[in-house]
MARKOLFI-432784 format. One record per residue (C-alpha): residue number from 0; residue in one letter; x, z, y. Coordinates in Angstrom, 3 decimals. Example, Ala and Ser with C-alpha at 12.3 -4.5 7.8 and 13.67 -1.06 7.14 Angstrom:
+-----+-----+----------+----------+----------+
:   n : res :     east :       up :    north :
+-----+-----+----------+----------+----------+
:   0 :   A :   12.300 :    7.800 :   -4.500 :
:   1 :   S :   13.670 :    7.140 :   -1.060 :
+-----+-----+----------+----------+----------+
//
This chain:
+-----+-----+----------+----------+----------+
:   n : res :     east :       up :    north :
+-----+-----+----------+----------+----------+
:   0 :   M :  -90.228 :  -46.346 :  -69.355 :
:   1 :   T :  -87.152 :  -48.373 :  -69.863 :
:   2 :   P :  -84.254 :  -46.606 :  -72.068 :
:   3 :   I :  -82.088 :  -45.781 :  -68.679 :
:   4 :   F :  -84.913 :  -44.028 :  -67.023 :
:   5 :   R :  -85.469 :  -42.278 :  -70.355 :
:   6 :   H :  -81.919 :  -40.994 :  -70.517 :
:   7 :   L :  -81.751 :  -40.227 :  -66.839 :
:   8 :   A :  -85.174 :  -37.754 :  -67.390 :
:   9 :   L :  -83.452 :  -36.101 :  -70.039 :
:  10 :   A :  -80.227 :  -35.591 :  -68.332 :
:  11 :   I :  -82.261 :  -34.198 :  -65.112 :
:  12 :   A :  -84.343 :  -32.043 :  -67.524 :
:  13 :   A :  -80.999 :  -30.666 :  -69.418 :
:  14 :   T :  -79.180 :  -29.896 :  -66.008 :
:  15 :   T :  -82.706 :  -28.043 :  -64.778 :
:  16 :   A :  -82.915 :  -25.964 :  -68.068 :
:  17 :   A :  -79.175 :  -24.888 :  -67.977 :
:  18 :   P :  -79.572 :  -22.637 :  -65.117 :
:  19 :   A :  -82.485 :  -20.922 :  -66.852 :
:  20 :   A :  -80.774 :  -20.599 :  -69.854 :
:  21 :   A :  -77.828 :  -19.063 :  -68.268 :
:  22 :   Q :  -80.249 :  -16.233 :  -66.827 :
:  23 :   S :  -80.610 :  -15.036 :  -70.300 :
:  24 :   F :  -76.857 :  -13.591 :  -70.352 :
:  25 :   E :  -75.844 :  -10.572 :  -68.272 :
:  26 :   D :  -73.771 :  -11.345 :  -65.336 :
:  27 :   I :  -70.417 :  -10.632 :  -66.235 :
:  28 :   E :  -69.211 :  -10.344 :  -62.433 :
:  29 :   A :  -72.088 :   -7.811 :  -61.714 :
:  30 :   L :  -71.014 :   -5.857 :  -64.640 :
:  31 :   E :  -67.038 :   -5.745 :  -63.433 :
:  32 :   H :  -68.424 :   -4.456 :  -60.086 :
:  33 :   R :  -70.554 :   -1.773 :  -61.719 :
:  34 :   V :  -67.693 :   -0.615 :  -63.945 :
:  35 :   S :  -65.346 :   -0.457 :  -61.102 :
:  36 :   A :  -67.508 :    1.445 :  -59.274 :
:  37 :   A :  -68.351 :    3.879 :  -61.833 :
:  38 :   L :  -64.472 :    4.528 :  -62.266 :
:  39 :   G :  -63.836 :    4.591 :  -58.895 :
:  40 :   A :  -60.959 :    2.189 :  -58.936 :
:  41 :   G :  -60.458 :   -1.646 :  -58.741 :
:  42 :   I :  -59.530 :   -3.868 :  -61.578 :
:  43 :   G :  -55.608 :   -3.144 :  -62.353 :
:  44 :   E :  -55.604 :   -0.107 :  -60.372 :
:  45 :   P :  -54.877 :    3.393 :  -61.920 :
:  46 :   G :  -58.030 :    5.158 :  -63.410 :
:  47 :   G :  -60.125 :    1.401 :  -63.114 :
:  48 :   P :  -60.396 :   -1.374 :  -65.555 :
:  49 :   A :  -57.078 :   -2.906 :  -66.809 :
:  50 :   R :  -58.211 :   -6.409 :  -66.687 :
:  51 :   P :  -61.248 :   -8.262 :  -65.980 :
:  52 :   I :  -63.990 :   -8.548 :  -68.280 :
:  53 :   D :  -63.756 :  -11.627 :  -70.680 :
:  54 :   R :  -65.914 :  -14.568 :  -69.118 :
:  55 :   R :  -66.455 :  -15.881 :  -72.425 :
:  56 :   L :  -68.941 :  -13.017 :  -73.617 :
:  57 :   R :  -72.579 :  -13.929 :  -73.908 :
:  58 :   L :  -74.129 :  -10.498 :  -73.648 :
:  59 :   A :  -78.094 :  -10.677 :  -73.661 :
:  60 :   A :  -79.363 :   -9.309 :  -70.405 :
:  61 :   C :  -80.256 :   -6.050 :  -70.199 :
:  62 :   P :  -83.835 :   -5.356 :  -69.136 :
:  63 :   G :  -82.543 :   -2.039 :  -67.464 :
:  64 :   P :  -79.627 :   -0.783 :  -65.897 :
:  65 :   V :  -76.351 :   -0.536 :  -68.151 :
:  66 :   S :  -74.604 :    2.731 :  -68.339 :
:  67 :   V :  -70.852 :    3.189 :  -67.892 :
:  68 :   E :  -69.612 :    6.093 :  -69.894 :
:  69 :   A :  -66.317 :    8.340 :  -69.406 :
:  70 :   P :  -63.159 :    6.759 :  -70.613 :
:  71 :   M :  -62.196 :    8.049 :  -74.048 :
:  72 :   L :  -59.219 :    6.845 :  -75.921 :
:  73 :   G :  -58.224 :    4.612 :  -73.265 :
:  74 :   A :  -61.176 :    2.516 :  -72.557 :
:  75 :   A :  -64.706 :    2.992 :  -71.030 :
:  76 :   T :  -68.023 :    2.184 :  -72.721 :
:  77 :   V :  -70.101 :   -0.082 :  -71.184 :
:  78 :   R :  -73.727 :   -0.081 :  -72.759 :
:  79 :   C :  -77.448 :   -1.213 :  -72.674 :
:  80 :   E :  -79.463 :    1.326 :  -74.419 :
:  81 :   Q :  -82.484 :   -1.181 :  -74.829 :
:  82 :   L :  -81.080 :   -4.132 :  -76.446 :
:  83 :   G :  -78.225 :   -1.784 :  -78.280 :
:  84 :   W :  -75.128 :   -3.748 :  -77.183 :
:  85 :   R :  -71.870 :   -2.047 :  -76.167 :
:  86 :   I :  -68.415 :   -3.280 :  -75.018 :
:  87 :   R :  -65.199 :   -1.309 :  -74.572 :
:  88 :   V :  -63.167 :   -1.548 :  -71.326 :
:  89 :   P :  -59.726 :   -0.838 :  -71.356 :
:  90 :   V :  -58.803 :    1.431 :  -68.649 :
:  91 :   V :  -55.414 :    1.812 :  -66.459 :
:  92 :   R :  -53.929 :    5.138 :  -67.436 :
:  93 :   D :  -53.780 :    7.563 :  -64.219 :
:  94 :   D :  -50.322 :    9.451 :  -64.882 :
:  95 :   A :  -49.590 :   10.981 :  -61.497 :
:  96 :   A :  -53.502 :   12.442 :  -61.335 :
:  97 :   Q :  -53.217 :   13.563 :  -64.968 :
:  98 :   A :  -49.694 :   15.224 :  -64.373 :
:  99 :   A :  -51.281 :   17.018 :  -61.570 :
: 100 :   G :  -53.636 :   18.706 :  -64.203 :
: 101 :   E :  -56.320 :   16.538 :  -62.432 :
: 102 :   S :  -58.664 :   14.682 :  -65.169 :
: 103 :   N :  -60.623 :   11.831 :  -64.426 :
: 104 :   W :  -63.582 :   11.423 :  -66.443 :
: 105 :   G :  -62.602 :   13.794 :  -69.005 :
: 106 :   A :  -59.111 :   12.375 :  -69.969 :
: 107 :   S :  -56.906 :   14.924 :  -71.098 :
: 108 :   P :  -53.808 :   16.048 :  -68.897 :
: 109 :   A :  -52.141 :   16.372 :  -72.637 :
: 110 :   A :  -52.141 :   12.459 :  -72.592 :
: 111 :   A :  -50.058 :   12.428 :  -69.356 :
: 112 :   R :  -47.156 :   14.534 :  -71.140 :
: 113 :   H :  -47.492 :   12.257 :  -74.114 :
: 114 :   A :  -47.182 :    9.044 :  -71.640 :
: 115 :   R :  -43.431 :    9.049 :  -71.127 :
: 116 :   V :  -42.193 :   10.649 :  -74.555 :
: 117 :   A :  -40.239 :    8.386 :  -76.776 :
: 118 :   P :  -41.936 :    6.806 :  -80.097 :
: 119 :   V :  -41.667 :    8.631 :  -83.388 :
: 120 :   V :  -43.413 :    5.777 :  -84.918 :
: 121 :   R :  -41.806 :    2.228 :  -84.946 :
: 122 :   R :  -43.898 :   -1.143 :  -85.631 :
: 123 :   G :  -43.221 :   -1.634 :  -89.164 :
: 124 :   D :  -42.281 :    1.978 :  -90.328 :
: 125 :   P :  -43.739 :    3.168 :  -93.399 :
: 126 :   V :  -46.157 :    6.516 :  -92.483 :
: 127 :   S :  -48.330 :    8.875 :  -94.266 :
: 128 :   L :  -52.006 :    8.292 :  -93.325 :
: 129 :   V :  -53.507 :   11.835 :  -93.380 :
: 130 :   V :  -56.985 :   13.447 :  -93.071 :
: 131 :   I :  -56.832 :   17.115 :  -92.220 :
: 132 :   S :  -59.725 :   19.497 :  -93.229 :
: 133 :   G :  -60.052 :   23.035 :  -93.278 :
: 134 :   S :  -58.675 :   23.861 :  -96.577 :
: 135 :   F :  -57.492 :   20.585 :  -97.860 :
: 136 :   T :  -55.248 :   17.381 :  -96.645 :
: 137 :   V :  -55.422 :   13.999 :  -98.166 :
: 138 :   S :  -52.608 :   11.537 :  -97.228 :
: 139 :   R :  -51.842 :    7.749 :  -98.105 :
: 140 :   Q :  -48.863 :    5.474 :  -97.441 :
: 141 :   A :  -49.367 :    2.999 :  -94.709 :
: 142 :   V :  -47.525 :    0.842 :  -92.334 :
: 143 :   A :  -47.620 :    1.048 :  -88.425 :
: 144 :   D :  -48.668 :   -1.913 :  -86.661 :
: 145 :   Q :  -47.538 :   -0.436 :  -83.377 :
: 146 :   D :  -45.014 :    1.913 :  -81.839 :
: 147 :   G :  -46.313 :    5.587 :  -81.357 :
: 148 :   A :  -45.231 :    8.517 :  -79.411 :
: 149 :   P :  -47.148 :   12.013 :  -80.305 :
: 150 :   G :  -50.635 :   11.721 :  -79.117 :
: 151 :   D :  -50.751 :    8.024 :  -79.122 :
: 152 :   R :  -53.387 :    6.255 :  -81.113 :
: 153 :   I :  -52.041 :    3.593 :  -83.041 :
: 154 :   R :  -52.978 :    0.845 :  -85.655 :
: 155 :   V :  -51.875 :    1.116 :  -89.168 :
: 156 :   R :  -52.561 :   -0.333 :  -92.273 :
: 157 :   T :  -52.799 :    0.308 :  -95.799 :
: 158 :   E :  -52.093 :   -3.263 :  -97.289 :
: 159 :   P :  -50.770 :   -6.170 :  -95.659 :
: 160 :   R :  -54.175 :   -8.105 :  -95.356 :
: 161 :   A :  -56.288 :   -5.040 :  -95.150 :
: 162 :   A :  -58.176 :   -4.167 :  -91.911 :
: 163 :   P :  -56.234 :   -2.078 :  -89.514 :
: 164 :   I :  -57.077 :    1.709 :  -89.208 :
: 165 :   I :  -56.951 :    3.677 :  -85.912 :
: 166 :   G :  -55.100 :    6.812 :  -86.146 :
: 167 :   Q :  -53.297 :    9.487 :  -83.724 :
: 168 :   V :  -49.590 :   10.150 :  -84.046 :
: 169 :   L :  -48.690 :   13.531 :  -85.011 :
: 170 :   P :  -45.247 :   14.961 :  -83.741 :
: 171 :   D :  -43.923 :   15.056 :  -87.401 :
: 172 :   G :  -44.638 :   11.062 :  -87.607 :
: 173 :   R :  -47.771 :   11.397 :  -89.604 :
: 174 :   I :  -50.983 :    9.680 :  -88.875 :
: 175 :   L :  -54.114 :   11.337 :  -88.290 :
: 176 :   M :  -56.905 :    9.292 :  -89.282 :
: 177 :   S :  -59.765 :    8.855 :  -86.347 :
: 178 :   G :  -63.111 :   10.392 :  -86.831 :
: 179 :   F :  -61.907 :   13.366 :  -89.178 :
: 180 :   N :  -59.961 :   15.458 :  -86.571 :
+-----+-----+----------+----------+----------+
//
């Protein structure tokens, strides 16, 4: 076989192998449709995904159906139980429904009350990061990475190069550390 035909044969084999390799990943477009159907709203609509799922994701193809969990903290969780992967899809806040007392998938009407409240914490402000337990409170100084009104969840850092910590803004401007409230 001449070198040209050998290269041509390799090129054909590579192009026919590519679709087979692509099949080993989850179909992101189908995943988007599944999320939109579960949330009952399209991309960019109130109550639906805020934006399309990133096409660069290479999730292993789930052997069974993926589950879409109710939005919590502003995002719905999509997971494949069999393989153990999960992603969080940001959801557009549905302020009108929440203000009317309707909750979509467990989103609290309290979130709607805080939607238009002025921030009590501004980006760059020094804040107290607190953990509150039944009989004690532990606090540490941090710096806010985002603006936040009471009830919002924002990122704070205890040191400039430290990983961010997510916490909930309290009405007095302290940040309640997530997972301990």
